[in-house]
C-alpha positions in Angstrom: 64.0 15.2 163.2 63.3 16.7 159.6 60.1 18.1 160.4 60.9 19.7 163.8 64.3 21.1 161.6 62.0 22.6 158.4 59.7 24.1 161.7 63.2 25.9 162.8 63.6 27.2 159.1 60.2 28.6 159.1 60.2 30.1 162.6 63.6 31.5 162.3 65.0 31.8 158.9 65.0 34.7 156.5 62.8 37.5 156.8 61.6 38.9 153.4 64.3 36.8 151.5 66.8 39.2 152.3 68.1 39.0 155.9 68.1 35.5 158.0 67.1 36.4 161.2 69.5 33.4 162.5 72.2 35.6 161.1 71.6 38.6 163.7 71.4 36.2 166.3 74.3 34.1 166.0 76.6 36.9 164.6 75.9 39.7 166.5 78.5 42.3 164.4 75.6 42.0 161.6 73.0 44.0 163.7 75.7 47.0 163.7 76.2 46.9 160.1 72.5 46.6 159.2 72.1 49.5 161.1 75.2 51.5 159.5 73.8 50.4 156.1 70.6 52.1 156.5 72.0 55.4 157.6 74.6 54.7 154.7 71.6 54.2 152.3 69.9 57.3 153.0 72.7 59.0 152.3 73.6 58.0 149.3 69.9 58.6 148.4 70.5 61.9 149.2 73.8 62.2 147.3 72.1 60.8 144.3 69.8 63.7 144.4 72.2 66.0 145.0 74.5 64.7 142.0 71.6 64.7 139.3 70.2 68.3 140.7 73.5 69.7 140.0 74.3 68.3 137.1 71.2 69.4 135.6 71.9 73.1 137.1 75.4 72.8 135.2 74.0 71.7 131.9 71.1 73.7 132.0 73.1 76.9 132.8 75.9 76.4 130.2 73.7 75.2 127.3 70.3 77.0 128.0 71.5 80.0 129.9 74.6 80.6 128.5 76.4 81.2 131.8 79.9 81.3 131.6 82.0 79.0 134.0 82.6 81.6 136.8 78.7 81.7 137.2 79.0 78.0 137.4 81.7 77.9 139.7 79.2 77.2 143.0 77.1 74.4 141.3 80.1 72.4 139.7 81.9 72.4 143.1 78.7 71.2 144.6 78.3 68.1 142.0 82.1 67.2 142.7 81.5 67.4 146.4 78.4 65.2 145.7 80.1 62.9 143.4 82.8 62.6 146.0 80.6 62.1 149.0 79.1 59.3 146.8 82.3 57.7 146.4 83.1 58.3 150.1 80.2 56.6 151.1 80.6 53.6 148.6 84.1 53.2 150.2 82.8 53.6 153.8 80.1 51.0 153.3 82.7 48.7 151.9 84.9 49.0 154.3 82.4 48.6 157.0 81.5 45.7 155.4 84.5 43.5 155.3 85.0 44.2 158.9 81.5 43.1 159.8 81.8 39.8 157.6 85.2 39.2 159.6 83.6 39.4 162.8 80.7 37.8 161.9 82.8 34.6 160.4 84.5 34.4 163.6 81.4 34.4 165.7 79.8 31.4 163.2 83.2 29.6 162.9 83.4 29.7 167.1 79.8 28.9 167.3 80.2 26.1 165.2 83.0 24.4 166.5 81.8 24.8 170.2 78.2 23.3 168.7 80.1 20.3 167.6 82.2 19.8 170.6 79.0 19.8 172.6 77.7 17.4 170.3 80.2 15.1 170.4 80.3 12.2 167.6 76.7 12.4 167.0 77.0 15.6 164.7 80.0 13.7 162.8 78.0 10.6 162.4 75.2 12.6 160.6 77.7 15.4 158.9 80.9 13.9 157.2 83.8 15.5 158.8 85.1 16.7 155.2 81.7 18.3 154.9 81.9 20.1 157.9 85.6 21.1 157.4 84.4 22.8 154.2 81.7 24.4 155.7 83.6 26.2 158.6 86.3 27.0 155.9 85.4 27.7 152.3 81.4 27.9 153.1 81.8 30.5 155.7 84.3 32.8 153.6 81.5 32.6 151.1 79.8 35.2 153.2 82.2 38.2 152.4 79.9 38.4 149.2 76.9 38.8 151.0 78.5 41.5 153.3 80.2 43.2 151.2 77.8 43.5 148.1 74.3 41.9 148.6 73.2 43.1 152.4 74.2 46.8 151.8 72.4 46.6 148.5 69.3 45.5 150.1 68.7 48.7 151.9 69.6 51.1 148.9 67.0 49.0 146.7 64.8 50.1 149.0 65.7 53.7 150.2 66.9 55.2 146.6 63.8 54.1 144.2 61.4 55.4 146.9 63.3 58.3 147.2 63.7 59.0 143.6 60.0 58.0 142.4 58.5 60.4 145.3 61.1 63.3 144.1 60.1 62.7 140.5 56.3 62.5 141.3 56.9 66.3 142.4 58.3 67.6 139.3 56.9 64.9 136.6 54.1 62.6 138.0 53.9 60.9 134.2 57.9 59.7 134.4 57.2 58.9 138.5 54.2 56.5 137.2 56.2 55.0 134.6 58.9 54.0 136.8 56.4 52.9 139.5 54.9 50.4 137.2 58.1 49.0 135.6 60.3 48.8 138.1 58.4 45.7 140.1 59.4 43.6 137.3 63.2 43.7 138.2 62.3 41.8 141.6 59.6 39.6 139.5 62.4 38.4 137.1 64.8 38.4 140.2 62.7 35.6 141.6 62.1 33.8 139.1 65.8 33.2 138.2 66.8 33.1 142.1 65.1 29.9 142.6 67.0 28.1 139.7 70.4 29.9 141.1 69.3 28.6 144.6 68.8 24.8 143.2 72.0 24.7 141.5 73.7 26.2 144.4 72.6 23.7 146.7 73.9 20.8 144.3 77.2 22.8 144.1 77.8 22.9 147.8 76.6 19.4 148.5 79.0 18.0 145.2 81.8 20.1 147.1 81.0 18.8 150.8 81.2 15.3 149.2 84.6 15.9 147.5 85.9 16.9 150.5 84.5 14.0 152.8 85.4 11.3 150.1 89.2 12.9 149.6 89.4 13.2 153.5 88.7 9.3 153.5 91.2 8.6 150.6 94.1 10.2 152.4 93.3 8.4 155.6 93.2 5.2 154.1 95.5 5.8 151.4 98.5 3.0 152.7 95.8 0.4 152.6 94.5 1.4 149.4 97.8 1.3 148.2 98.5 -2.5 149.6 95.5 -3.5 147.5 96.2 -1.4 144.8 92.9 0.6 145.0 94.4 3.8 144.6 94.3 4.8 141.3 90.4 3.9 141.2 89.8 6.4 144.0 91.8 8.5 142.1 89.2 8.2 139.3 86.2 8.7 141.6 88.0 11.9 142.7 88.3 13.1 139.0 84.7 12.3 138.6 83.4 14.1 141.6 86.0 17.3 141.0 84.3 17.2 137.3 80.7 17.0 138.6 81.5 20.0 140.8 82.9 21.8 137.6 80.0 21.5 135.8 77.5 22.7 138.4 79.7 25.5 138.8 79.7 26.7 135.3 76.0 25.9 135.2 75.6 28.3 138.6 77.7 31.0 136.6 75.9 30.7 133.1 72.4 31.4 135.1 74.5 34.3 136.7 75.5 35.8 133.5 71.9 35.5 131.8 70.4 37.2 134.7 72.6 39.7 134.5 71.8 40.6 130.8 67.8 40.2 131.6 67.8 42.7 134.5 70.0 45.1 132.3 67.8 44.5 129.4 64.8 45.2 131.6 66.1 48.2 133.0 67.3 49.9 130.0 63.9 49.6 128.1 62.3 51.1 131.1 64.8 53.8 131.4 63.8 54.4 127.5 60.2 54.4 127.9 60.8 57.5 130.2 63.4 59.1 128.1 60.5 59.0 125.2 57.8 60.3 127.2 60.2 62.9 128.6 61.3 64.0 125.2 58.2 64.2 123.7 56.6 66.3 126.1 59.8 68.4 126.2 59.5 69.1 122.3 55.5 69.8 122.9 56.8 72.6 125.2 55.1 71.0 128.3 58.2 70.2 130.2 61.0 72.6 131.1 64.6 71.4 130.1 66.1 71.7 133.4 63.5 69.5 134.6 63.2 67.1 131.8 67.4 66.9 132.5 67.1 65.9 135.8 64.4 63.4 135.6 66.5 61.7 133.0 70.0 61.5 134.8 67.8 60.5 138.0 65.6 57.8 136.3 68.6 55.1 135.8 69.3 55.7 139.7 65.9 54.0 140.5 66.9 50.8 138.7 70.4 50.8 139.3 70.2 49.2 143.1 67.9 46.7 142.0 70.0 45.5 138.8 73.4 45.5 141.4 70.9 43.5 144.1 70.2 40.6 141.5 73.5 40.7 140.4 75.2 40.5 143.6 72.7 37.9 144.6 74.5 35.3 142.7 77.9 36.3 144.6 75.8 35.9 148.1 74.0 32.7 147.0 76.6 30.3 148.3 77.4 32.0 151.4 73.8 32.1 152.5 73.5 28.3 151.7 76.3 27.7 153.8 75.0 30.0 156.4 71.9 27.8 156.5 73.7 24.6 157.0 75.8 26.4 159.9 72.7 27.3 161.3 71.1 23.6 161.0 74.1 22.3 163.3 74.0 25.2 165.8 70.2 24.5 165.9 70.2 21.2 166.7 69.2 19.6 170.0 72.3 18.8 172.0 72.6 15.5 173.9 70.9 15.5 177.4 74.0 16.3 179.9 74.2 15.3 183.4 74.6 17.4 186.5 76.3 15.4 189.1 79.8 16.6 189.6 80.6 14.0 192.7 82.0 11.3 190.6 82.7 7.7 192.7 86.0 6.5 192.2 85.4 3.6 189.5 88.5 1.7 190.8 86.6 1.4 194.2 82.9 0.9 193.3 81.1 -1.3 191.0 80.2 -0.7 187.5 76.9 -2.2 186.1 75.8 -2.7 182.8 72.0 -3.2 182.8 70.4 -4.2 179.7 72.4 -2.1 177.7 71.6 -2.1 174.0 72.3 0.6 171.4 70.8 1.5 168.0 72.1 4.4 165.9 69.7 6.8 164.2 68.6 5.8 161.0 69.6 1.9 161.4 67.0 -0.8 162.0 69.7 -3.1 163.0 71.2 -2.8 166.4 75.3 -2.1 167.0 74.9 -3.4 170.3 72.4 -6.0 171.7 71.0 -5.7 175.1 73.6 -7.3 177.4 73.9 -7.1 181.2 77.2 -7.8 183.5 79.1 -6.3 186.0 82.7 -4.8 186.5 84.0 -5.1 189.9 86.5 -2.9 191.6 90.1 -3.0 190.4 89.1 -5.7 187.9 90.4 -6.4 184.3 87.7 -7.0 182.1 88.3 -8.0 178.6 85.2 -7.7 175.9 85.8 -10.4 173.2 83.6 -11.1 170.2 83.6 -11.2 166.4 83.9 -7.9 164.5 80.4 -5.9 164.5 79.2 -7.2 167.7 79.6 -3.7 169.5 82.6 -3.9 171.5 83.4 -0.3 170.2 80.2 0.8 170.7 80.3 -0.6 174.5 83.3 1.7 175.1 81.7 4.7 173.4 78.8 4.3 175.9 81.4 4.3 178.6 82.7 7.2 177.6 79.6 9.2 177.1 80.1 9.8 173.7 77.0 7.4 172.4 73.8 7.5 173.8 72.0 4.2 174.6 68.9 3.1 173.1 67.7 1.0 176.0 69.4 0.0 179.8 72.0 2.0 181.1 75.2 1.9 182.9 75.5 2.7 186.5 78.7 3.6 188.5 78.5 2.8 192.2 74.5 2.3 191.7 74.0 5.9 190.1 73.1 6.1 186.4 76.2 7.0 184.2 73.8 9.6 182.4 73.2 11.5 185.5 77.1 12.4 186.1 78.4 15.7 184.1 80.5 14.4 181.6 83.6 16.7 181.7 83.4 15.2 185.6 83.0 11.6 184.2 85.8 11.6 181.9 88.3 13.2 184.4 88.0 9.8 186.1 89.0 7.5 183.1 91.9 7.3 180.7 91.1 6.0 177.0 93.7 4.3 174.4 91.7 3.7 171.3 92.8 1.4 168.6 94.3 4.0 166.5 95.5 6.6 168.8 95.9 10.4 167.2 99.2 11.9 167.7 99.5 15.5 166.8 102.2 17.4 164.7 104.5 18.2 168.0 106.9 16.8 170.0 106.7 13.0 171.6 106.9 14.9 175.2 103.8 17.1 174.0 101.8 14.3 172.8 102.5 12.5 176.2 101.3 15.5 178.3 98.1 15.7 176.6 97.2 13.0 179.4 98.2 15.4 182.1 99.3 18.9 180.8 101.0 19.9 184.4 102.9 16.8 184.7 106.7 17.1 185.9 109.5 16.4 183.5 110.1 13.1 185.8 106.5 11.9 185.6 106.7 12.2 181.8 109.9 10.3 181.8 108.4 7.7 184.1 105.3 7.3 181.8 107.9 6.9 178.6 109.4 4.2 180.6 106.0 2.4 181.7 105.0 2.3 178.3 108.5 0.4 176.8 109.0 3.5 175.0 112.8 4.1 176.0 114.5 2.4 173.1 112.3 4.6 170.5 113.0 8.1 172.4 116.7 7.6 172.5 117.1 6.5 168.7 115.5 9.6 168.0 117.9 12.9 167.4 116.1 15.2 170.3 114.7 12.3 172.4 111.4 12.7 173.6 111.7 16.6 172.2 111.7 15.2 168.6 109.1 16.7 166.5 106.9 13.9 164.8 104.2 14.5 162.1 100.0 14.7 161.7 98.6 11.3 163.1 102.2 10.5 164.4 104.0 10.3 160.9 107.8 9.2 161.4 106.5 6.5 164.0 105.5 2.9 163.4 101.8 1.6 164.4 103.3 -0.2 167.6 105.5 3.2 168.5 102.1 5.3 168.2 100.3 2.8 170.5 102.9 3.1 173.3 102.6 6.5 172.8 99.1 6.6 173.3 99.8 4.1 176.4 102.6 6.7 178.0 99.7 9.2 177.7 97.3 6.8 179.8 99.7 6.2 182.3 100.8 9.9 182.9 96.9 10.6 183.3 96.8 7.8 186.3 93.0 7.8 185.8 91.3 5.1 188.0 89.4 3.6 185.0 91.3 2.6 181.9 89.7 2.0 178.8 91.7 0.2 176.0 90.2 -0.6 172.2 92.2 -3.3 170.8 95.8 -2.0 171.6 97.4 -4.9 170.0 95.6 -4.6 167.0 97.7 -4.6 163.4 101.0 -5.2 165.6 103.6 -8.1 164.6 104.6 -10.6 167.4 107.5 -8.6 169.0 105.4 -5.4 169.0 102.8 -6.8 170.4 104.8 -8.7 173.1 106.6 -4.9 174.1 102.8 -3.7 173.9 101.4 -6.7 176.3 104.0 -5.8 179.0 103.4 -2.3 179.0 99.5 -2.7 179.3 100.4 -5.8 182.1 102.1 -2.5 184.2 99.6 -0.1 183.5 96.4 -1.9 184.5 97.8 -2.5 187.8 95.4 -1.0 190.8 93.1 0.5 188.5 89.6 -1.0 187.0 90.1 -1.9 183.3 87.9 -2.3 180.3 89.2 -3.7 177.2 88.4 -4.7 173.5 90.4 -7.9 172.8 90.6 -10.0 169.6 94.0 -11.6 170.4 94.4 -14.4 172.7 97.4 -13.2 174.4 95.6 -9.7 175.8 93.2 -12.0 177.6 95.7 -13.4 179.7 96.1 -10.4 181.7 92.1 -10.1 182.0 90.1 -11.6 185.3 87.3 -12.2 183.1 86.1 -12.3 179.8 82.4 -11.1 178.3 81.8 -12.8 175.0 79.6 -10.4 173.1 77.6 -12.0 170.1 76.3 -10.3 166.9 72.8 -9.7 165.3 71.4 -12.5 164.1 70.3 -12.6 160.9 67.2 -14.7 160.1 68.0 -16.6 156.9 
């Protein structure tokens, strides 16, 4: 996997170290902006020449030829027009850059979210959720500097110096030679400094993603940490990671400032060499004043785009590193998807589990040891066993979210992998151990099971889940808004909302992952009563820890954990 990813980077990576070809592929707005940047870069080069030429005409006319303002009116007007045109070009470039950046960021975010949705939990296992959130938000936002400053400067750094050297060479080949020899020094030093900057930028982004992932885990588990008195120790860990991120950021900024100083020094010395050579030949009478002034005004313009390119590289490095991580996610191979749309009714055909085993990538110990059993149509099967034996992994395979390492599952004799995942999931309902409720009304959360359900069907599902007493006690009944993850409801109440959602879905196959876990006795009795009504006329596979849940099962399959040699 790592080798193939490196190969993809070599094949589809940066072109000349400036523009990543994958950005053109995944963000089509970049193509239009690059074409516009080339045109605006050529126009800028012409305006630079015009500005320097008319400035030389005005100064030479006023101080050498002693012309009055009336005679200099035309060159002064043309000089002002060149200055105004150059300012307008810069404004147009920045405006187009911000528009292209907004569109490119939108395209990348859309592609990233779609890819994560298509990949399923596999991509979330490889990348922390918090890290992906940072990547899709502030990481992609950092592309603003790349589009607004760095990318236009890339084209200016090619077009303007070449144009300036060509024009100066026709008037003063010695100055053109000095510029041509000293100009490459700036890219050389840019490359040397850029290598160090890239390494520090990598560390900065990884530290930020680690901070985001850890902070998300702490927020999710904060109630548990508080109960066991571990909240303060986690605050210290977050403080340590934050301090590490601060130091990395300051190191990167320090290098950025030092590199800018180096580039300014190189450009200043190079222009000074041109000025000395021009001044000596002007004093010796070998160079006309108008030409000398034109060369002196134009020489700094040859170095300016490269200086700005080096300065803007640091601002764009974070964005491009984030974009590379986005490309890595986008180019990971998708899990194989079946194509069969006609899925048999799981409540009328047998489900077979044949030597099914799962070992997650990067782990030696299997998450689920090979096991075989069958689920008869309309039966209630309970999966029991100690923690870590693979009960939830087995449900993950049935959901189509986990790929088996060996063996498989058949539905009516057809391998589960042959079915289209969306078509298969339309046949099942799932109640996880910790169901996710959104910041919405209870009605909207229940309707996730079937958005087009009638109000009567929703009320019936709430009644079947034994949720009536909870709804009646709320100020607006089932239209009362709750917080994210069900804030405002107890654990048992959240579980019953999830059961109501499954009841409303009315799917022939029901998967339950320990629906009575972490509940008190009375709440467990209420949930068991709701589950007993829910399993009627359905094929049910449920993970069970508590003995009370096993009483409604027709059959119990016991899983064994991996035996570790002593």
